[in-house]
C-alpha positions as CSV (number, residue, x, y, z in Angstrom):
1,M,-12.2,-35.9,11.3
2,K,-10.7,-39.5,11.5
3,K,-7.0,-39.7,12.4
4,L,-4.5,-40.2,10.0
5,L,-1.2,-42.1,9.8
6,L,1.0,-39.5,8.7
7,M,4.7,-39.8,8.1
8,A,7.2,-37.3,9.3
9,I,7.6,-34.9,6.6
10,T,9.1,-31.5,6.4
11,A,6.9,-29.0,4.4
12,V,3.9,-26.8,3.4
13,L,1.2,-26.9,0.7
14,A,-0.9,-24.6,-1.4
15,L,-4.3,-24.1,-3.1
16,S,-4.4,-24.3,-6.8
17,L,-5.1,-20.8,-8.7
18,F,-8.3,-22.3,-10.6
19,S,-11.6,-23.5,-9.2
20,P,-12.2,-27.1,-8.1
21,S,-12.4,-29.5,-10.8
22,L,-13.4,-33.0,-10.8
23,V,-11.0,-35.4,-10.5
24,Q,-10.5,-38.0,-13.2
25,A,-10.5,-41.8,-12.6
26,A,-6.7,-41.7,-13.5
27,D,-4.5,-38.6,-13.5
28,D,-0.9,-37.8,-12.6
29,L,-1.9,-38.2,-8.7
30,S,-2.9,-41.9,-9.3
31,G,-0.4,-44.3,-7.4
32,H,1.4,-41.1,-5.6
33,R,2.7,-41.8,-2.5
34,Y,0.4,-39.6,-0.7
35,E,-2.6,-39.6,-3.2
36,K,-5.1,-40.6,-0.4
37,E,-4.1,-37.5,1.7
38,M,-4.4,-35.2,-1.1
39,R,-7.8,-36.5,-2.5
40,E,-8.9,-36.1,1.1
41,L,-8.0,-32.5,1.1
42,M,-9.6,-32.1,-2.5
43,A,-12.9,-33.7,-1.3
44,L,-12.8,-30.9,1.3
45,G,-12.6,-28.4,-1.3
46,V,-9.3,-26.9,-0.1
47,I,-7.1,-27.9,-3.2
48,S,-8.1,-28.7,-6.8
49,G,-6.9,-29.8,-9.9
50,Y,-5.7,-27.5,-12.9
51,P,-7.0,-27.1,-16.4
52,G,-6.8,-30.3,-18.5
53,G,-7.3,-32.5,-15.3
54,S,-3.7,-32.5,-13.8
55,I,-3.2,-32.4,-9.9
56,Q,0.8,-31.6,-10.2
57,P,1.7,-33.1,-6.6
58,E,5.3,-32.2,-7.1
59,R,4.7,-28.7,-7.6
60,E,6.2,-26.1,-5.3
61,V,3.7,-23.7,-3.4
62,T,3.6,-19.9,-3.8
63,R,3.0,-17.5,-1.0
64,A,-0.5,-16.6,-2.6
65,E,-1.5,-20.1,-3.1
66,F,-0.8,-21.2,0.7
67,A,-2.6,-17.8,2.0
68,K,-5.8,-19.2,0.2
69,M,-5.3,-22.8,1.2
70,V,-4.9,-21.6,5.0
71,I,-8.3,-19.5,4.7
72,K,-9.9,-22.5,3.1
73,T,-8.6,-25.0,5.6
74,F,-9.5,-23.0,8.5
75,G,-12.7,-21.5,7.1
76,L,-11.5,-17.8,7.9
77,G,-12.2,-16.4,4.4
78,T,-15.3,-14.1,3.5
79,D,-18.2,-15.8,2.3
80,I,-18.7,-13.5,-0.5
81,E,-20.9,-15.9,-2.2
82,S,-23.6,-15.1,0.4
83,A,-27.2,-15.4,-0.7
84,Q,-27.4,-11.7,0.7
85,F,-25.1,-10.5,-1.3
86,K,-26.2,-12.1,-4.6
87,S,-29.8,-11.0,-4.0
88,A,-28.5,-7.5,-3.4
89,G,-26.5,-7.4,-6.0
90,L,-23.6,-6.0,-4.2
91,A,-19.7,-5.8,-4.1
92,S,-17.7,-8.2,-2.0
93,P,-17.0,-7.0,1.6
94,E,-14.3,-4.7,1.8
95,V,-10.9,-4.5,3.6
96,T,-9.8,-1.1,4.3
97,A,-6.7,0.3,2.9
98,A,-5.3,0.7,6.2
99,A,-5.3,-3.1,6.4
100,V,-4.1,-4.2,2.9
101,N,-2.1,-2.0,1.0
102,F,0.6,-4.4,-0.5
103,K,1.9,-2.9,-3.5
104,D,2.0,-6.2,-5.7
105,V,-1.5,-7.1,-4.4
106,Q,-4.4,-5.5,-6.6
107,A,-8.1,-5.9,-7.2
108,G,-8.4,-8.0,-10.3
109,Q,-5.6,-10.7,-9.5
110,W,-6.9,-14.1,-8.3
111,F,-5.1,-13.9,-5.0
112,Y,-6.5,-10.5,-4.1
113,Q,-9.7,-11.9,-1.9
114,P,-7.8,-14.4,-0.1
115,V,-4.8,-12.3,0.8
116,M,-7.5,-9.8,1.8
117,D,-9.2,-12.3,3.8
118,A,-5.6,-13.7,5.4
119,V,-4.7,-9.9,6.5
120,Q,-8.1,-9.5,8.2
121,A,-8.0,-12.8,10.1
122,G,-4.5,-11.9,11.2
123,I,-2.9,-14.6,9.3
124,V,-0.3,-12.5,7.1
125,Q,1.3,-9.0,7.6
126,G,3.7,-8.7,4.4
127,Y,7.0,-7.3,4.2
128,P,8.3,-4.1,5.5
129,D,8.6,-2.7,1.9
130,K,4.8,-3.0,1.9
131,T,5.1,-5.9,-0.8
132,F,3.4,-9.7,0.0
133,K,5.6,-11.3,-2.9
134,P,2.6,-13.6,-3.8
135,D,4.6,-15.5,-6.2
136,A,7.5,-16.3,-4.1
137,S,7.7,-19.9,-3.0
138,I,6.4,-20.4,0.8
139,T,9.1,-21.2,3.1
140,R,8.8,-23.5,5.8
141,E,9.3,-21.0,8.7
142,Q,6.7,-18.5,7.1
143,M,4.2,-21.7,6.6
144,A,4.7,-22.4,10.6
145,T,4.0,-18.9,11.4
146,M,0.7,-18.6,9.0
147,V,-0.8,-22.1,10.5
148,S,0.2,-21.1,13.8
149,R,-1.4,-17.7,13.7
150,A,-4.7,-19.7,12.0
151,L,-4.7,-21.9,14.9
152,T,-4.8,-19.3,17.4
153,A,-7.6,-17.6,15.3
154,K,-9.5,-20.6,15.8
155,G,-8.9,-20.7,19.4
156,V,-6.3,-23.3,19.6
157,K,-3.9,-22.4,22.7
158,V,-0.5,-24.0,23.4
159,D,1.5,-22.9,26.5
160,V,4.9,-22.3,24.9
161,A,6.5,-22.7,28.1
162,T,5.6,-26.1,28.8
163,T,6.7,-27.1,25.5
164,A,9.9,-28.8,24.5
165,A,12.9,-26.5,23.4
166,L,13.9,-26.7,19.6
167,E,17.1,-28.7,19.1
168,F,17.4,-28.7,15.2
169,K,21.3,-28.3,14.1
170,D,20.3,-25.3,12.1
171,L,18.1,-23.5,14.7
172,S,20.2,-20.5,14.3
173,T,19.0,-19.9,10.7
174,I,15.5,-19.7,11.8
175,L,14.4,-16.1,11.8
176,K,13.5,-14.7,15.5
177,D,10.2,-14.0,14.3
178,H,9.3,-17.4,13.4
179,V,10.9,-19.5,16.3
180,T,8.0,-19.3,18.6
181,D,5.5,-20.6,15.9
182,V,8.0,-23.3,14.7
183,R,8.4,-24.6,18.2
184,I,4.4,-24.5,18.5
185,L,3.8,-26.7,15.4
186,S,6.6,-29.0,16.3
187,H,5.2,-29.6,19.7
188,L,1.7,-30.2,18.1
189,G,3.3,-32.6,15.5
190,I,2.1,-30.6,12.8
191,L,5.8,-30.0,11.4
192,Q,8.9,-32.3,12.1
193,G,12.3,-32.0,11.3
194,N,14.5,-33.9,8.9
195,S,16.2,-37.2,9.3
196,D,19.5,-35.4,9.7
197,G,18.3,-33.3,12.5
198,T,17.8,-30.0,10.3
199,F,14.6,-28.0,10.0
200,K,15.9,-26.2,7.0
201,P,13.5,-23.1,7.5
202,K,14.2,-21.7,4.0
203,D,13.3,-24.6,2.0
204,S,10.2,-24.2,-0.3
205,S,7.5,-27.1,-0.1
206,K,5.8,-29.2,-2.8
207,R,1.7,-29.5,-3.0
208,W,1.7,-33.1,-1.5
209,M,4.0,-31.9,1.5
210,V,1.2,-29.4,2.5
211,A,-1.6,-31.4,1.9
212,L,0.1,-33.5,4.9
213,V,0.8,-30.3,6.9
214,M,-2.9,-29.0,6.6
215,L,-4.3,-32.5,7.4
216,R,-2.5,-32.6,10.6
217,A,-3.2,-28.8,11.5
218,K,-7.2,-29.3,10.8
219,E,-7.3,-32.3,13.2
220,H,-6.3,-29.6,16.2
221,T,-9.5,-27.6,15.2
222,D,-11.9,-30.5,14.6
223,V,-14.8,-31.5,17.3
224,P,-13.6,-35.0,18.5
225,E,-16.1,-37.7,17.3
226,V,-16.3,-39.0,20.7
227,P,-16.7,-36.7,23.7
228,V,-14.9,-37.4,26.6
229,A,-16.2,-38.4,29.8
230,K,-16.3,-35.0,31.8
231,E,-16.9,-32.8,28.8
232,F,-16.8,-29.5,30.5
233,Q,-14.3,-27.9,32.6
234,A,-14.3,-24.9,35.1
235,V,-11.2,-23.0,34.6
236,T,-9.2,-20.5,36.5
237,V,-8.0,-17.7,33.7
238,T,-4.6,-15.8,33.7
239,A,-3.0,-13.8,31.2
240,D,-1.3,-16.4,29.4
241,K,-3.4,-19.6,30.5
242,T,-6.2,-21.4,31.8
243,T,-6.3,-24.2,34.4
244,V,-8.8,-26.7,35.0
245,V,-9.9,-26.7,38.6
246,K,-13.4,-29.1,38.0
247,H,-14.6,-31.3,35.4
248,F,-18.5,-31.5,34.7
249,D,-20.6,-33.8,32.6
250,A,-23.2,-30.9,31.8
251,F,-22.3,-27.4,30.8
252,S,-25.3,-25.9,33.0
253,E,-23.4,-27.6,35.9
254,A,-20.1,-26.0,35.0
255,K,-21.4,-22.8,34.7
256,K,-23.2,-22.6,37.8
257,Y,-20.0,-23.7,39.4
258,V,-17.8,-20.8,37.8
259,Q,-20.8,-18.4,38.6
260,G,-20.8,-19.3,42.3
261,N,-16.7,-19.8,42.5
262,S,-14.5,-16.5,42.7
263,N,-11.6,-18.7,41.8
264,T,-12.9,-19.6,38.3
265,Q,-13.5,-17.3,35.6
266,A,-14.8,-19.3,32.6
267,V,-16.1,-22.7,31.0
268,E,-14.1,-24.7,28.5
269,R,-14.4,-27.6,26.3
270,S,-11.6,-29.0,24.8
271,N,-9.5,-26.1,25.6
272,K,-12.1,-23.5,23.9
273,V,-13.8,-21.1,26.4
274,L,-17.8,-21.3,26.0
275,W,-18.6,-19.0,28.7
276,M,-17.1,-16.5,31.1
277,K,-17.8,-14.0,33.7
278,Q,-16.4,-11.3,31.5
279,G,-14.5,-10.5,28.6
280,I,-14.8,-9.8,24.7
281,A,-16.0,-11.9,21.8
282,F,-14.7,-11.8,18.0
283,T,-15.7,-13.7,15.0
284,N,-12.8,-16.1,13.4
285,A,-14.8,-16.5,10.0
286,F,-17.8,-14.8,7.9
287,T,-21.1,-15.2,9.8
288,E,-24.8,-14.2,10.2
289,I,-25.9,-13.0,13.3
290,Y,-29.3,-14.6,14.1
291,P,-32.3,-13.2,16.3
292,T,-32.8,-16.5,18.0
293,E,-31.0,-18.9,20.1
294,A,-32.1,-21.7,17.5
295,L,-29.9,-19.7,14.9
296,K,-32.8,-19.2,12.8
297,A,-34.6,-16.2,11.2
298,S,-37.9,-15.4,9.5
299,A,-37.9,-13.2,6.2
300,G,-37.3,-9.3,7.1
301,T,-36.2,-10.1,10.9
302,F,-33.0,-8.7,12.1
303,R,-29.9,-11.1,10.9
304,P,-26.8,-8.9,9.9
305,Y,-23.6,-10.5,8.5
306,V,-20.1,-9.8,9.4
307,P,-16.7,-10.8,8.2
308,A,-14.0,-12.3,10.4
309,S,-12.3,-10.4,13.2
310,T,-15.6,-8.4,13.9
311,E,-15.6,-7.4,17.6
312,L,-18.9,-8.1,19.7
313,K,-20.0,-7.5,23.2
314,F,-20.3,-10.6,25.0
315,L,-23.6,-11.3,26.8
316,D,-23.9,-15.0,27.6
317,A,-23.9,-18.3,26.0
318,T,-24.7,-21.9,26.2
319,D,-22.8,-24.9,25.0
320,K,-23.9,-24.6,21.4
321,T,-24.7,-20.6,20.7
322,V,-23.3,-17.2,22.0
323,K,-25.4,-14.3,22.9
324,V,-23.9,-10.9,21.9
325,E,-24.7,-7.5,21.2
326,L,-23.9,-5.5,17.8
327,A,-24.7,-1.9,17.3
328,G,-27.2,-2.1,19.9
329,K,-29.0,-5.2,18.8
330,I,-29.1,-8.6,20.2
331,G,-28.1,-11.5,18.6
332,Y,-26.8,-15.1,18.4
333,I,-23.9,-16.8,16.8
334,S,-22.7,-20.4,16.9
335,H,-19.6,-21.1,19.0
336,S,-17.9,-22.6,15.8
337,V,-17.5,-19.2,14.0
338,L,-16.8,-17.3,17.3
339,R,-14.0,-16.5,19.8
340,L,-14.5,-15.9,23.4
341,I,-11.5,-13.8,25.1
342,P,-11.9,-13.6,28.9
343,E,-10.9,-10.0,30.4
344,Q,-7.8,-11.5,32.2
345,Q,-6.4,-12.4,28.5
346,K,-7.7,-9.3,26.6
347,K,-4.9,-7.5,25.1
348,G,-6.6,-4.6,23.8
349,Q,-10.0,-3.5,22.5
350,S,-11.7,-1.1,19.8
351,Y,-12.0,2.5,21.1
352,Y,-12.9,5.8,20.0
353,E,-10.7,9.3,20.9
354,V,-10.7,12.8,20.0
355,S,-8.2,14.5,17.5
356,T,-6.3,17.5,18.1
357,A,-8.8,19.4,15.8
358,G,-11.8,18.0,18.1
359,N,-13.0,15.4,15.6
360,L,-14.0,11.8,16.3
361,V,-11.5,9.1,15.3
362,H,-12.1,5.6,15.8
363,K,-9.4,3.0,16.3
364,I,-10.3,-0.9,15.4
365,Y,-8.5,-3.3,17.3
366,N,-7.8,-6.8,15.4
367,H,-7.8,-9.4,18.1
368,S,-5.8,-11.8,15.9
369,N,-2.9,-9.9,15.4
370,G,-3.2,-7.0,17.9
371,S,-3.1,-4.3,15.1
372,L,-5.0,-0.7,15.0
373,A,-6.6,0.5,12.0
374,S,-8.4,3.7,11.6
375,A,-10.4,5.4,8.5
376,G,-9.4,8.6,9.7
377,E,-11.7,11.4,11.3
378,I,-15.2,10.4,10.8
379,G,-17.3,13.1,12.6
380,K,-17.4,15.8,15.0
381,A,-16.2,14.5,18.9
382,P,-18.7,14.9,21.6
383,K,-17.9,17.9,23.6
384,E,-17.6,15.8,26.8
385,F,-14.5,13.9,25.1
386,V,-11.0,14.7,26.6
387,A,-8.0,14.6,24.5
388,G,-5.8,11.6,25.5
389,M,-8.6,9.6,27.0
390,K,-10.0,6.3,25.3
391,Y,-13.8,5.9,25.0
392,Y,-15.9,2.8,24.1
393,S,-19.1,2.4,22.4
394,W,-21.0,-0.8,20.9
395,D,-23.0,1.4,18.7
396,G,-20.8,4.3,17.8
397,A,-23.3,6.7,19.5
398,T,-23.4,5.6,23.3
399,F,-19.9,6.0,24.9
400,T,-18.7,4.9,28.2
401,N,-15.3,5.2,29.8
402,A,-12.7,2.5,30.5
403,S,-14.4,1.4,33.8
404,G,-17.8,1.3,31.9
405,A,-19.5,4.5,33.0
406,L,-21.5,6.2,30.7
407,V,-20.1,9.4,29.3
408,T,-22.6,10.7,26.9
409,E,-24.8,9.4,24.0
410,A,-23.9,11.7,20.7
411,H,-24.8,10.6,17.0
412,Q,-22.8,11.3,14.2
413,Y,-25.1,13.8,12.0
414,F,-24.0,12.0,8.4
415,N,-24.0,8.6,9.9
416,K,-27.9,9.2,10.7
417,L,-28.9,11.9,7.8
418,P,-31.8,10.4,6.0
419,L,-30.3,10.3,2.4
420,R,-33.5,11.6,0.5
421,T,-32.3,14.8,1.8
422,A,-30.5,17.0,-0.9
423,S,-27.0,18.3,-0.6
424,N,-26.3,22.2,-0.3
425,Y,-23.3,21.5,-2.4
426,T,-23.1,22.5,-6.0
427,A,-21.5,20.0,-8.9
428,A,-18.8,22.5,-9.1
429,E,-18.0,22.4,-5.2
430,L,-18.0,18.6,-5.4
431,D,-15.6,18.5,-8.1
432,K,-13.3,20.8,-6.2
433,Y,-13.4,18.7,-3.5
434,L,-12.6,15.7,-5.7
435,N,-9.6,17.6,-7.0
436,D,-8.3,19.1,-4.1
437,A,-8.5,16.0,-1.7
438,F,-7.3,13.5,-4.2
439,P,-4.6,11.4,-2.0
440,Y,-2.9,9.9,-4.9
441,K,-1.7,12.8,-7.0
442,G,1.9,12.0,-7.9
443,K,1.7,8.6,-6.5
444,T,1.4,5.3,-7.9
445,Q,-1.9,3.3,-7.3
446,N,-3.0,0.4,-8.9
447,G,0.0,0.1,-11.2
448,K,-0.9,3.8,-12.3
449,M,0.8,7.2,-11.9
450,W,-1.9,9.8,-11.1
451,T,-1.4,13.4,-12.0
452,A,-5.0,14.2,-11.1
453,S,-8.5,12.8,-9.7
454,P,-10.3,10.2,-12.3
455,L,-13.4,11.5,-10.7
456,V,-13.1,15.4,-11.4
457,G,-16.1,16.0,-13.4
458,T,-18.6,13.6,-11.9
459,G,-20.0,16.4,-9.6
460,K,-22.5,17.0,-12.2
461,F,-23.7,13.4,-12.3
462,F,-24.0,13.3,-8.4
463,K,-26.1,16.2,-8.4
464,E,-28.2,15.0,-11.4
465,M,-29.0,11.7,-9.7
466,E,-29.9,13.7,-6.4
467,S,-32.6,15.3,-8.4
468,T,-33.7,12.6,-10.5
469,Y,-33.8,9.7,-7.9
470,K,-33.8,11.9,-4.4
471,V,-30.6,10.2,-3.4
472,N,-28.2,12.5,-1.6
473,A,-25.4,13.7,-4.0
474,L,-22.6,14.0,-1.2
475,Y,-23.6,10.5,0.0
476,L,-23.1,9.5,-3.7
477,M,-19.9,10.9,-4.2
478,A,-18.7,9.5,-0.5
479,H,-19.9,6.4,-1.5
480,A,-18.0,6.0,-4.8
481,I,-14.8,7.6,-3.4
482,H,-15.1,4.5,-0.7
483,E,-15.8,1.7,-2.9
484,S,-13.5,2.8,-5.9
485,G,-10.5,4.3,-3.7
486,W,-11.4,7.7,-5.3
487,G,-11.8,6.2,-8.7
488,T,-8.3,4.4,-9.0
489,S,-9.3,0.9,-8.6
490,K,-9.0,-1.5,-11.8
491,I,-12.7,-2.1,-12.3
492,A,-13.3,1.7,-11.9
493,Q,-10.5,2.2,-14.6
494,D,-11.3,-0.7,-16.8
495,K,-15.3,-1.0,-16.3
496,F,-16.3,2.5,-15.1
497,N,-17.7,0.7,-12.0
498,L,-17.4,3.2,-8.8
499,Y,-19.4,1.0,-6.6
500,G,-18.6,-2.5,-6.8
501,Y,-21.7,-3.6,-8.4
502,G,-21.7,-7.5,-9.5
503,A,-18.3,-7.9,-7.8
504,V,-19.3,-11.1,-5.8
505,D,-17.2,-14.0,-6.8
506,A,-13.9,-15.1,-6.1
507,D,-12.6,-13.2,-9.1
508,P,-14.3,-9.9,-8.3
509,Y,-12.9,-8.0,-11.4
510,K,-14.1,-10.4,-13.7
511,A,-17.7,-10.6,-12.2
512,A,-17.9,-6.9,-11.8
513,F,-20.4,-4.9,-14.0
514,A,-19.0,-2.9,-16.8
515,Y,-20.6,0.3,-17.7
516,A,-19.8,2.7,-20.8
517,T,-19.2,5.9,-18.3
518,F,-19.0,7.0,-14.8
519,R,-22.4,8.6,-15.3
520,E,-24.1,5.2,-16.2
521,S,-22.3,3.8,-13.0
522,I,-23.8,6.5,-10.7
523,E,-27.2,6.2,-12.1
524,Y,-27.1,2.6,-11.7
525,A,-26.1,3.0,-8.1
526,A,-28.6,5.6,-7.3
527,Q,-31.6,3.7,-8.7
528,K,-30.7,0.6,-7.0
529,V,-30.1,2.5,-3.6
530,S,-33.3,4.5,-4.1
531,A,-35.6,1.3,-5.0
532,N,-33.9,-1.3,-2.6
533,Y,-32.8,0.5,0.6
534,L,-34.1,4.2,0.9
535,T,-37.8,3.3,-0.1
536,T,-40.1,1.9,3.1
537,T,-41.2,-1.2,1.0
538,G,-37.7,-2.1,-0.6
539,G,-36.3,-5.4,-0.2
540,F,-33.4,-4.0,2.1
541,Y,-35.0,-1.0,3.9
542,N,-33.9,-0.6,7.4
543,G,-34.3,3.4,7.4
544,A,-33.0,5.5,4.9
545,Y,-29.6,6.3,6.4
546,L,-26.1,4.9,6.5
547,G,-26.2,3.4,10.1
548,N,-24.7,0.4,11.0
549,K,-25.5,-3.3,11.8
550,G,-28.5,-2.1,13.8
551,G,-30.1,0.0,11.4
552,G,-29.8,1.8,8.1
553,M,-28.3,0.5,4.9
554,N,-25.1,-1.1,6.8
555,V,-27.5,-3.9,8.0
556,R,-27.9,-5.6,4.3
557,Y,-25.5,-3.5,2.2
558,A,-22.0,-4.6,3.3
559,S,-20.6,-7.2,5.7
560,D,-18.1,-4.5,7.2
561,A,-19.8,-3.3,10.6
562,F,-18.3,0.0,10.1
563,W,-19.3,0.6,6.1
564,G,-21.6,3.3,7.2
565,E,-19.3,5.1,9.5
566,K,-16.6,4.9,7.0
567,I,-18.7,6.7,4.1
568,A,-20.2,9.2,6.6
569,G,-16.6,9.8,7.4
570,H,-16.2,11.0,3.9
571,M,-19.0,13.1,4.0
572,Y,-17.8,14.8,6.9
573,R,-14.3,15.5,5.7
574,A,-15.7,16.7,2.6
575,D,-18.2,19.0,4.3
576,L,-15.3,20.3,6.6
577,K,-13.1,21.2,3.7
578,L,-15.8,22.6,1.7
579,G,-17.3,25.1,4.4
580,N,-19.7,23.2,6.6
581,K,-22.5,23.8,4.3
582,D,-24.5,20.4,5.2
583,L,-23.3,19.3,9.0
584,N,-26.3,19.7,11.3
585,K,-28.4,21.9,8.8
586,K,-31.3,19.2,9.2
587,N,-33.0,19.0,12.4
588,L,-33.0,15.0,13.2
589,G,-35.6,13.1,15.3
590,I,-35.8,9.1,15.6
591,T,-38.9,6.9,15.9
592,T,-39.5,5.3,19.2
593,T,-41.8,2.6,17.9
594,D,-42.4,0.0,15.1
595,G,-45.0,0.1,12.6
596,L,-45.2,3.7,12.5
597,N,-47.6,5.7,10.1
598,F,-47.0,8.7,8.4
599,R,-49.9,10.7,7.3
600,S,-51.0,13.5,5.0
601,G,-52.4,15.6,7.8
602,T,-52.4,16.3,11.6
603,S,-55.3,13.5,12.4
604,T,-55.1,9.6,12.6
605,A,-58.0,10.2,10.4
606,T,-56.1,11.5,7.7
607,T,-54.5,9.0,5.2
608,A,-51.3,7.1,6.0
609,L,-49.1,7.9,3.2
610,Y,-46.4,5.3,4.2
611,T,-45.2,3.1,7.2
612,I,-42.1,2.6,8.7
613,K,-41.8,-0.7,10.3
614,P,-38.5,-0.9,12.1
615,A,-38.0,1.6,15.1
616,D,-35.2,3.8,15.8
617,V,-35.2,5.4,12.5
618,P,-34.0,8.8,11.9
619,V,-36.3,11.5,10.3
620,V,-35.9,15.1,9.0
621,I,-38.0,17.3,11.3
622,N,-39.0,20.4,9.3
623,G,-41.9,21.7,11.7
624,T,-44.5,21.3,14.2
625,A,-48.3,21.9,14.3
626,T,-50.9,21.3,17.0
627,A,-54.0,19.7,16.6
628,A,-56.5,18.6,19.5
629,G,-53.9,19.4,21.8
630,A,-51.6,17.3,20.5
631,T,-47.9,18.0,18.7
632,W,-47.5,16.6,15.5
633,Y,-44.1,16.7,13.7
634,R,-43.9,18.0,9.8
635,V,-41.1,15.6,8.5
636,Q,-39.4,15.1,5.1
637,S,-41.2,12.1,3.5
638,E,-39.1,8.7,3.1
639,D,-41.4,8.1,0.3
640,S,-40.1,10.0,-2.8
641,K,-43.7,10.1,-4.0
642,Y,-44.3,12.8,-1.2
643,A,-42.4,15.9,-0.2
644,E,-43.7,15.8,3.5
645,A,-45.6,13.8,5.9
646,Y,-47.0,14.3,9.6
647,V,-46.4,12.0,12.3
648,H,-47.8,12.3,16.1
649,G,-45.2,13.7,18.5
650,A,-45.4,10.9,21.1
651,Y,-43.7,8.6,18.7
652,I,-40.6,11.2,17.8
653,K,-37.9,12.0,20.0
654,L,-35.0,14.3,19.2
655,L,-31.8,12.8,18.4
656,P,-29.0,13.9,20.3
657,L,-26.2,14.7,18.0
658,A,-22.4,15.4,18.4
659,K,-21.9,19.4,18.1
């Protein structure tokens, strides 16, 4: 972006609450001293006008408005208008309650999604009393911290020790938590002091002021228009900085040099790591992962989508793309939406551990802010796990220790269970769980004090849809719990919408479908899941199981890489509380080849009832048969028109489960 001649200014800006509107030829911004800068930001879609055509450049900015502006400016938000989501008719990608639990930020409010995005990107954390204070004016010191964190998320690094110390007359009034960020932004020329030598950290800011700050900050993340003469650098990496050892004109030359030199660990361009000997990758924006280095994909090929702050295994890179592993599958991502962290600078990593009760717990690490989140106990821990030890896995089933040595392969039953199976629980038992395990009894959630679970009584609907559409009732209940916060979300209460269908816009509450009853919502979900995700010819079929980004519903249903794991965790905890009537009751195998035919009998001459196109799809094994000296498996049908089918034993292997 072309450099702007910007005056020294002391403040911050924010985004309008309303959708972008067309700027009129004459409005209240015309003739303003910073009209050019504000219109430039409006052209980028970062700020917009108000109803009636006003711009209100002198209006003060709130914390919620500023959060949305930062997300927009730096491209850190979830693209909830993705074609994938629209065609699937699905809810917006979620941020778990462990990540967003502000008392004053609730679904249905215009700023709900931007604040969720800002939390997931590591931009905001809120106050100790679990509030965000969205309507409070953004202060200069708060703005400094939010912008500094956004720059960090985009890979902009500043060695604070090499910057000039702050000399503001009112330095002592800047809260300790903000001092370093103010120093960084002052060093970069994004924020400056006042003519009287003060910083005034508690002052609010007007929209025109923030426009200037955003434009300055954005310059530090833009790719220069004219590459410098030695574009690539071989660098030495330490815990807090990188040091250039040698410059190169070509990426391939720089990479070759680093590979052959024990004193260098990475290749950089404009202070951004492009390749490294060892390290980890994570996304800094919503993105799709492509099957080819050209970042293209044909219909039906592996192309999952993930939100910001998704951790990925780094495999290799060019100067344009990064080769990564996600859930056991290989894919490619543009450098623009990814950050590489060399091993020497890695502060943490997601891991698994065994709880005191012997259950599996997944701790998910956020590389933007260093926080850990967990959805609780998600299944049975592998018998090889030792209390107090950390284990690592990219697919939730193949585990290594800290040194990278293989510990075991152990899959979670409910995560791999084909969802055409029927649960052994009755409607009354499901209602008992919904009542006994309801976490908000006697608590306020989404503005309401709950004395009982709103989902009690839906057990009969889950069992009805299981019988009608052949979709597991325990899964339908777990999915509803997960998406609706146990039925307490605003769209669940106001619209009887338990699964978030239709909530694909920036205003999920307004866009969400409305139903007459919970039963109607449950039937709609069962019908859509059955037709689109559990049927082998369905448009989003990747195996009729929850899975992850490598296979199952999770590939196309939700951006959250651990959506399937979390719903399987709800199923596991319900089963554990109700008496273990479902866990490990089916024998599971997994296909070993793609394009596998399932037949009406034990011969290739019999009719092919259906074909499973992807490999590595779990199946329920009901028995075996021998024909012409070969073993055939009798399996539960993936096609709801049939009860069972046969498949040659050479193409199925037993699935090792955590027990």
